[in-house]
Residue frames as qw, qx, qy, qz and C-alpha x, y, z in Angstrom:
[[0.215, 0.702, -0.631, 0.250, -24.08, 6.59, -3.65],
 [0.880, -0.169, -0.444, 0.020, -22.92, 3.27, -2.19],
 [0.187, -0.716, 0.519, -0.428, -21.48, 3.13, 1.30],
 [0.824, -0.060, -0.557, 0.083, -19.87, 0.20, 3.05],
 [0.623, -0.759, 0.181, -0.053, -18.84, -0.33, 6.64],
 [0.633, 0.604, -0.424, 0.235, -15.08, -0.31, 6.22],
 [0.783, -0.596, 0.158, 0.080, -12.68, -2.17, 8.50],
 [0.449, 0.703, -0.518, 0.188, -8.89, -2.01, 8.51],
 [0.879, -0.453, 0.149, -0.012, -6.97, -4.82, 10.20],
 [0.261, 0.734, -0.626, 0.038, -3.34, -5.88, 10.51],
 [0.935, -0.245, 0.253, -0.054, -1.77, -9.31, 10.79],
 [0.831, -0.109, 0.332, 0.433, 1.84, -10.47, 10.40],
 [0.301, -0.390, 0.293, 0.819, 3.00, -7.18, 8.91],
 [0.053, 0.288, 0.674, 0.678, 0.13, -6.91, 6.41],
 [0.257, 0.287, 0.349, -0.854, -2.66, -4.35, 6.54],
 [0.108, 0.324, 0.885, 0.317, -6.05, -5.44, 5.15],
 [0.341, 0.052, -0.011, -0.938, -9.15, -3.64, 3.93],
 [0.034, 0.318, 0.948, 0.002, -12.56, -5.26, 4.55],
 [0.355, -0.262, -0.220, -0.870, -16.12, -4.17, 3.84],
 [0.606, -0.271, 0.374, -0.648, -17.77, -5.30, 7.11],
 [0.985, 0.039, -0.014, -0.167, -16.93, -8.94, 6.44],
 [0.712, -0.439, 0.458, 0.299, -14.00, -11.35, 6.46],
 [0.737, 0.517, 0.306, 0.310, -13.73, -11.04, 2.68],
 [0.447, -0.488, 0.149, 0.735, -10.53, -9.13, 1.92],
 [0.437, 0.871, 0.202, -0.096, -10.91, -6.17, -0.43],
 [0.527, 0.736, -0.275, 0.324, -7.18, -5.50, -0.54],
 [0.809, -0.511, -0.030, 0.289, -3.91, -5.71, 1.33],
 [0.318, 0.852, -0.302, 0.287, -0.61, -3.89, 1.81],
 [0.821, -0.187, -0.290, 0.455, 2.61, -5.20, 3.30],
 [0.243, -0.955, -0.087, 0.145, 3.64, -2.39, 5.61],
 [0.522, -0.542, 0.391, 0.530, 7.36, -2.74, 4.83],
 [0.256, 0.014, 0.660, 0.706, 6.65, -2.74, 1.06],
 [0.303, 0.522, 0.483, -0.634, 3.68, -0.37, 0.74],
 [0.428, 0.584, -0.236, -0.649, 3.89, 0.08, -3.03],
 [0.035, 0.190, -0.947, -0.258, 4.26, -3.60, -3.95],
 [0.703, -0.087, -0.331, -0.623, 1.36, -5.80, -5.02],
 [0.341, -0.335, 0.785, -0.395, 0.71, -8.05, -2.04],
 [0.750, 0.179, 0.530, -0.354, -2.20, -10.16, -3.31],
 [0.461, -0.059, 0.757, 0.459, -1.54, -12.58, -6.19],
 [0.403, 0.669, 0.611, 0.129, -4.56, -11.48, -8.22],
 [0.056, 0.950, -0.001, -0.307, -3.37, -7.86, -8.25],
 [0.317, -0.501, 0.634, 0.495, -0.07, -8.99, -9.71],
 [0.434, 0.270, 0.805, 0.302, -1.96, -10.93, -12.35],
 [0.274, 0.864, 0.390, -0.162, -4.03, -7.88, -13.24],
 [0.021, -0.850, 0.326, 0.414, -0.77, -6.22, -14.29],
 [0.670, -0.037, 0.664, 0.329, 0.00, -9.07, -16.71],
 [0.503, 0.840, 0.201, -0.033, -0.93, -6.69, -19.51],
 [0.113, -0.855, 0.450, 0.231, 2.73, -5.65, -19.20],
 [0.568, -0.163, 0.764, 0.259, 3.53, -9.05, -20.72],
 [0.549, 0.540, 0.632, 0.087, 1.25, -8.45, -23.69],
 [0.332, 0.927, 0.097, 0.143, 2.43, -5.01, -24.84],
 [0.675, 0.185, -0.157, 0.697, 5.84, -3.46, -25.33],
 [0.285, -0.751, -0.237, 0.546, 6.85, -0.53, -23.12],
 [0.063, 0.022, 0.518, -0.853, 6.26, 2.36, -22.86],
 [0.518, -0.331, -0.537, -0.577, 2.73, 1.11, -22.27],
 [0.149, 0.755, 0.590, 0.243, 0.24, 2.09, -20.95],
 [0.184, 0.292, -0.039, 0.938, 0.15, 5.86, -21.29],
 [0.463, -0.276, 0.090, -0.837, -3.39, 6.15, -19.90],
 [0.268, -0.119, -0.947, 0.133, -4.83, 3.74, -17.35],
 [0.529, -0.365, -0.050, -0.764, -8.37, 3.60, -15.97],
 [0.167, -0.012, -0.930, 0.328, -9.20, 1.71, -12.78],
 [0.581, -0.420, -0.292, -0.633, -12.79, 0.87, -11.92],
 [0.836, -0.503, -0.219, -0.001, -12.72, 0.29, -8.16],
 [0.097, 0.814, -0.441, 0.366, -10.06, 1.69, -5.83],
 [0.872, -0.285, -0.359, 0.171, -9.95, -0.60, -2.78],
 [0.583, -0.691, 0.007, 0.427, -6.82, 0.21, -0.77],
 [0.254, 0.916, -0.208, -0.230, -5.21, 1.60, -3.92],
 [0.733, -0.314, 0.522, 0.303, -2.77, -1.24, -4.56],
 [0.656, 0.434, 0.456, 0.417, -2.97, -1.14, -8.36],
 [0.154, 0.967, 0.096, 0.181, -3.06, 2.66, -8.47],
 [0.426, -0.826, 0.338, 0.148, 0.02, 2.91, -6.25],
 [0.752, -0.108, 0.520, 0.390, 1.96, 0.31, -8.20],
 [0.533, 0.653, 0.358, 0.401, 1.27, 2.03, -11.52],
 [0.069, -0.995, 0.006, -0.077, 2.01, 5.44, -10.01],
 [0.481, -0.746, 0.426, 0.174, 5.39, 4.44, -8.59],
 [0.653, -0.169, 0.655, 0.340, 6.59, 1.89, -11.15],
 [0.454, 0.487, 0.565, 0.487, 5.20, 3.29, -14.42],
 [0.179, -0.543, -0.194, 0.797, 6.00, 7.00, -14.12],
 [0.030, 0.067, -0.476, -0.876, 4.93, 7.81, -17.70],
 [0.182, -0.434, -0.842, -0.263, 1.39, 6.54, -17.04],
 [0.296, -0.198, 0.169, -0.919, -1.50, 8.82, -16.13],
 [0.158, -0.226, -0.950, 0.147, -4.08, 7.15, -13.93],
 [0.466, -0.263, -0.049, -0.843, -7.81, 7.74, -13.54],
 [0.101, -0.130, -0.950, 0.264, -9.68, 5.86, -10.81],
 [0.498, -0.341, -0.245, -0.758, -13.47, 5.69, -10.55],
 [0.216, -0.090, -0.877, 0.419, -14.66, 4.69, -7.06],
 [0.328, -0.582, -0.557, -0.493, -18.30, 4.70, -6.04],
 [0.610, -0.692, -0.370, 0.111, -17.77, 5.09, -2.27],
 [0.146, 0.860, -0.233, 0.430, -16.04, 8.27, -1.04],
 [0.691, -0.651, 0.293, -0.116, -15.13, 6.55, 2.23],
 [0.944, 0.077, 0.142, 0.287, -12.89, 4.14, 0.31],
 [0.480, 0.693, -0.113, 0.527, -10.78, 7.00, -1.02],
 [0.331, -0.821, 0.262, -0.385, -10.40, 8.48, 2.47],
 [0.876, -0.387, 0.287, 0.008, -9.28, 5.13, 3.91],
 [0.855, 0.352, 0.064, 0.376, -6.89, 4.53, 1.00],
 [0.262, 0.779, -0.201, 0.533, -5.21, 7.87, 1.67],
 [0.471, -0.734, 0.305, -0.382, -5.14, 7.63, 5.47],
 [0.806, -0.367, 0.452, -0.109, -4.20, 3.99, 5.94],
 [0.878, 0.178, 0.381, 0.230, -2.69, 2.77, 2.66],
 [0.384, -0.503, 0.316, 0.707, -0.59, 5.67, 1.39],
 [0.518, 0.644, 0.496, 0.266, -2.49, 6.57, -1.77],
 [0.400, -0.076, 0.083, 0.909, -0.50, 9.45, -3.33],
 [0.155, 0.840, 0.367, -0.368, -1.96, 12.93, -3.55],
 [0.218, -0.334, 0.484, 0.779, -0.95, 13.94, -7.08],
 [0.558, 0.575, 0.467, -0.373, -4.03, 14.93, -9.10],
 [0.313, 0.692, -0.426, -0.492, -1.91, 15.67, -12.18],
 [0.259, 0.326, -0.885, -0.205, -1.02, 11.98, -12.52],
 [0.176, -0.219, -0.949, 0.140, -3.49, 10.18, -10.26],
 [0.370, -0.161, -0.041, -0.914, -7.06, 11.41, -10.47],
 [0.000, 0.243, 0.942, -0.232, -9.76, 9.83, -8.28],
 [0.379, -0.192, -0.283, -0.860, -13.35, 10.38, -9.39],
 [0.268, 0.124, 0.819, -0.493, -16.18, 9.52, -7.01],
 [0.613, 0.277, -0.123, -0.730, -18.96, 8.02, -9.04],
 [0.878, 0.113, 0.423, -0.192, -20.44, 4.93, -10.64],
 [0.347, -0.381, 0.697, 0.498, -17.94, 3.07, -12.82],
 [0.414, 0.405, 0.773, 0.257, -20.55, 1.85, -15.28],
 [0.190, 0.917, 0.308, -0.166, -22.03, 5.33, -15.69],
 [0.201, -0.755, 0.380, 0.495, -18.54, 6.71, -16.28],
 [0.391, -0.096, 0.787, 0.468, -17.91, 4.19, -19.04],
 [0.325, 0.593, 0.720, 0.156, -21.26, 4.77, -20.71],
 [0.060, 0.935, 0.268, -0.224, -21.18, 8.57, -20.56],
 [0.213, -0.789, 0.324, 0.477, -17.66, 9.57, -21.56],
 [0.800, 0.599, -0.026, 0.000, -15.49, 9.39, -24.63],
 [0.122, -0.787, 0.605, 0.025, -11.92, 9.41, -23.27],
 [0.922, 0.220, -0.316, -0.041, -9.85, 6.46, -24.44],
 [0.533, -0.680, 0.494, -0.095, -7.46, 4.39, -22.37],
 [0.430, 0.482, -0.759, -0.086, -4.64, 1.96, -23.02],
 [0.328, -0.027, -0.910, 0.252, -5.41, -0.16, -19.96],
 [0.577, -0.414, -0.023, -0.704, -8.79, -0.54, -18.26],
 [0.283, 0.074, -0.901, 0.321, -8.67, -2.55, -15.03],
 [0.604, -0.414, -0.208, -0.649, -12.00, -3.57, -13.51],
 [0.426, -0.041, -0.812, 0.396, -11.96, -4.69, -9.88],
 [0.320, -0.253, 0.182, -0.895, -15.22, -3.56, -8.34],
 [0.469, -0.297, -0.830, -0.058, -17.27, -5.57, -5.86],
 [0.465, -0.647, 0.046, -0.602, -19.62, -4.86, -2.99],
 [0.345, -0.504, 0.685, -0.399, -19.34, -6.34, 0.50],
 [0.844, 0.040, 0.471, -0.255, -21.04, -9.53, -0.73],
 [0.391, -0.284, 0.720, 0.499, -18.54, -9.95, -3.59],
 [0.514, 0.630, 0.581, 0.030, -21.08, -8.94, -6.21],
 [0.339, -0.085, 0.330, 0.877, -20.00, -6.99, -9.28],
 [0.299, 0.669, 0.434, -0.524, -23.52, -5.96, -10.26],
 [0.548, 0.807, 0.110, -0.189, -23.70, -3.77, -13.37],
 [0.040, -0.762, 0.598, 0.245, -19.91, -4.05, -13.77],
 [0.305, -0.135, 0.926, 0.178, -20.53, -7.60, -15.00],
 [0.589, 0.580, 0.458, -0.326, -22.98, -6.97, -17.84],
 [0.641, 0.349, 0.472, 0.495, -22.68, -7.07, -21.61],
 [0.193, 0.931, 0.178, 0.254, -23.42, -3.32, -22.05],
 [0.423, -0.857, 0.244, 0.165, -20.66, -2.48, -19.56],
 [0.688, -0.221, 0.520, 0.455, -18.09, -4.65, -21.33],
 [0.504, 0.631, 0.425, 0.409, -19.18, -3.19, -24.68],
 [0.061, -0.995, -0.015, -0.074, -18.67, 0.29, -23.21],
 [0.599, -0.610, 0.394, 0.336, -15.19, -0.74, -22.06],
 [0.686, 0.213, 0.507, 0.476, -14.41, -1.86, -25.58],
 [0.305, 0.851, 0.292, 0.312, -15.48, 1.48, -27.02],
 [0.245, -0.961, 0.129, -0.014, -13.16, 3.32, -24.63],
 [0.791, -0.311, 0.336, 0.406, -9.98, 1.39, -25.46],
 [0.135, 0.774, -0.410, -0.463, -7.21, 2.88, -27.58],
 [0.753, 0.459, -0.421, -0.212, -5.74, 0.98, -30.53],
 [0.418, 0.338, -0.790, 0.294, -3.25, -0.68, -28.17],
 [0.489, -0.411, 0.332, -0.694, -5.83, -0.97, -25.41],
 [0.431, -0.050, -0.899, 0.063, -6.41, -3.96, -23.15],
 [0.628, -0.503, 0.012, -0.594, -9.15, -4.73, -20.66],
 [0.344, 0.117, -0.874, 0.323, -8.35, -6.68, -17.48],
 [0.633, -0.440, -0.105, -0.628, -11.21, -7.90, -15.28],
 [0.074, -0.247, 0.875, -0.411, -11.00, -9.58, -11.89],
 [0.747, -0.179, -0.396, -0.503, -13.45, -12.50, -11.94],
 [0.489, -0.407, 0.673, -0.378, -13.98, -14.55, -8.81],
 [0.420, 0.278, -0.782, -0.367, -13.35, -17.89, -10.49],
 [0.112, -0.086, -0.965, 0.223, -14.88, -20.05, -7.79],
 [0.356, 0.274, 0.402, -0.798, -18.15, -18.14, -7.72],
 [0.467, 0.491, 0.735, 0.034, -21.30, -19.24, -9.48],
 [0.353, 0.896, 0.210, -0.169, -21.78, -17.40, -12.73],
 [0.368, -0.611, 0.450, 0.537, -18.08, -17.27, -13.58],
 [0.449, 0.148, 0.734, 0.488, -18.56, -18.96, -16.95],
 [0.224, 0.828, 0.505, 0.097, -21.37, -16.56, -17.83],
 [0.177, -0.901, 0.085, 0.386, -19.16, -13.60, -16.93],
 [0.395, -0.379, 0.612, 0.571, -16.32, -14.80, -19.12],
 [0.393, 0.444, 0.726, 0.349, -18.77, -15.42, -21.97],
 [0.098, 0.938, 0.301, -0.144, -20.11, -11.86, -21.70],
 [0.247, -0.745, 0.357, 0.506, -16.57, -10.49, -22.04],
 [0.421, -0.038, 0.760, 0.494, -15.93, -12.73, -25.04],
 [0.311, 0.693, 0.635, 0.140, -19.21, -11.65, -26.65],
 [0.016, -0.946, -0.095, 0.310, -18.43, -7.96, -26.14],
 [0.149, -0.718, 0.523, 0.434, -15.02, -8.38, -27.78],
 [0.778, 0.470, -0.251, -0.332, -16.04, -10.73, -30.62],
 [0.988, -0.021, -0.113, 0.105, -14.12, -13.60, -29.10],
 [0.503, 0.564, -0.370, 0.540, -10.91, -11.65, -28.55],
 [0.514, -0.678, 0.295, -0.435, -10.72, -12.51, -24.86],
 [0.660, 0.189, -0.696, 0.210, -8.64, -14.89, -22.78],
 [0.683, -0.666, 0.061, -0.294, -9.24, -16.12, -19.24],
 [0.245, 0.566, -0.736, 0.281, -6.01, -16.83, -17.41],
 [0.651, -0.209, -0.722, 0.103, -5.78, -19.86, -15.10],
 [0.505, -0.814, -0.185, -0.218, -6.94, -19.14, -11.55],
 [0.103, 0.620, -0.577, 0.521, -4.56, -17.76, -8.96],
 [0.333, -0.057, -0.872, 0.354, -4.15, -19.66, -5.69],
 [0.189, 0.120, 0.446, -0.867, -6.67, -17.26, -4.15],
 [0.348, 0.491, 0.795, -0.072, -9.34, -18.40, -6.61],
 [0.251, 0.775, 0.022, -0.580, -9.37, -15.08, -8.43],
 [0.641, 0.259, 0.571, 0.442, -9.31, -15.39, -12.19],
 [0.021, 0.644, -0.112, -0.756, -8.27, -12.56, -14.48],
 [0.626, 0.549, 0.523, 0.181, -9.73, -12.13, -17.95],
 [0.174, -0.471, 0.287, 0.816, -8.04, -10.05, -20.65],
 [0.543, 0.645, 0.534, 0.064, -9.59, -8.69, -23.83],
 [0.232, -0.358, 0.320, 0.846, -8.41, -6.59, -26.78],
 [0.503, 0.702, 0.448, -0.229, -10.26, -4.75, -29.53],
 [0.298, 0.888, -0.235, -0.258, -7.54, -2.98, -31.53],
 [0.325, 0.632, -0.702, -0.047, -3.99, -4.09, -32.25],
 [0.921, -0.111, -0.354, -0.116, -3.65, -7.87, -31.90],
 [0.491, -0.650, 0.571, -0.103, -1.80, -9.48, -29.04],
 [0.942, 0.304, -0.141, 0.012, 0.55, -11.98, -30.66],
 [0.114, -0.789, 0.581, -0.165, 3.61, -12.92, -28.63],
 [0.755, 0.150, -0.631, 0.098, 5.82, -15.96, -28.43],
 [0.753, -0.629, -0.185, 0.057, 6.56, -17.33, -25.02],
 [0.671, 0.014, -0.083, 0.737, 10.17, -16.27, -25.44],
 [0.048, 0.538, 0.097, 0.836, 8.86, -12.70, -25.85],
 [0.601, -0.691, -0.240, -0.322, 6.67, -13.07, -22.78],
 [0.818, -0.368, -0.179, 0.404, 9.63, -14.27, -20.74],
 [0.463, 0.255, -0.009, 0.849, 11.78, -11.39, -22.00],
 [0.211, -0.643, -0.140, -0.722, 9.11, -8.87, -21.00],
 [0.758, -0.599, -0.251, -0.060, 8.69, -10.57, -17.63],
 [0.740, -0.141, -0.151, 0.640, 12.43, -10.29, -17.00],
 [0.198, 0.423, 0.063, 0.882, 12.36, -6.60, -18.00],
 [0.468, -0.677, -0.245, -0.513, 9.37, -5.98, -15.76],
 [0.811, -0.485, -0.255, 0.205, 10.98, -7.68, -12.78],
 [0.602, 0.039, -0.088, 0.793, 14.21, -5.73, -13.23],
 [0.038, 0.466, 0.132, 0.874, 12.37, -2.42, -13.56],
 [0.484, -0.504, -0.052, -0.713, 9.66, -2.79, -10.92],
 [0.193, -0.267, 0.844, -0.424, 10.24, -5.92, -8.85],
 [0.782, 0.143, 0.226, -0.563, 7.01, -7.43, -10.18],
 [0.167, -0.264, 0.926, 0.210, 7.54, -11.11, -10.99],
 [0.730, 0.286, 0.026, -0.620, 5.16, -12.32, -13.70],
 [0.249, 0.354, -0.882, -0.187, 7.06, -15.53, -14.49],
 [0.284, 0.109, 0.894, -0.328, 4.59, -17.61, -12.39],
 [0.579, 0.513, 0.209, -0.598, 1.80, -16.34, -14.66],
 [0.467, 0.539, -0.586, -0.385, 3.68, -17.52, -17.73],
 [0.004, -0.206, 0.974, -0.093, 4.30, -20.91, -16.14],
 [0.439, 0.292, 0.715, -0.459, 0.60, -21.38, -15.40],
 [0.578, 0.585, -0.105, -0.559, -0.31, -20.31, -18.93],
 [0.298, 0.451, -0.808, -0.234, 2.08, -22.92, -20.29],
 [0.188, 0.010, 0.948, -0.257, 0.59, -25.63, -18.11],
 [0.485, 0.485, 0.520, -0.509, -2.93, -24.64, -19.15],
 [0.377, 0.100, 0.678, 0.624, -1.82, -24.29, -22.81],
 [0.237, 0.809, 0.414, -0.344, -3.87, -21.14, -23.37],
 [0.036, 0.697, -0.385, -0.604, -2.08, -20.39, -26.63],
 [0.844, 0.514, 0.035, -0.148, -1.80, -21.33, -30.30],
 [0.781, 0.426, -0.284, 0.359, 1.38, -23.29, -30.97],
 [0.601, -0.216, -0.344, 0.689, 4.06, -21.39, -29.12],
 [0.062, 0.274, 0.063, 0.958, 2.26, -18.02, -29.29],
 [0.009, 0.530, 0.669, -0.521, -0.20, -16.25, -27.04],
 [0.025, 0.233, 0.455, 0.859, -2.80, -14.46, -29.16],
 [0.133, 0.580, 0.626, -0.504, -5.83, -12.30, -28.40]]
């Protein structure tokens, strides 16, 4: 079982989670505890641009951190059941004590264990798998291997999507994105980096993602009205980077 020295700090109305280093594992604005404070966490929810609601019904999170993604899904997507796999039990305790992680095991289940082992051993299927697991040295370890990504593929539903937080400025980023592409037979797309340097990769194995940018904008407007999450900056960066065929985004 992995254990980290966990620090909680506050600055300018924002509470931060650290693993015994300056590297931020997550953040929460105290006045908006259920919003997504860090840009990369907002980008990890860009799957809402790629599928029509009500989606996802079942979400799996590998890595809890302060619980930002789990809380957002819990509060803003009430039809979604959430499973979180977190390797360090201390992280769950801190998320509940300091970051307001809800205690509702019927909708939000936290399993203490190894995320890769969970993927390789089970057979439950999920609509959205979000992978955001790193140690105190920003290493993903076995969570960034071809067998792990292949296991993720096998656990996706027909409408399923995988979202992976890649540290785009780190060495090995290109190899990581290639492993995801290989596991999904090329059906993967790396979004342009956020200002933080985090880069989010998406992959699909079942129903195709095939949306015009007008459709993406419509879904972004719906998402913002329903949850306050603004994904229009993501669309703008995709347009600048031209990560699409013609006027359509396809995976």
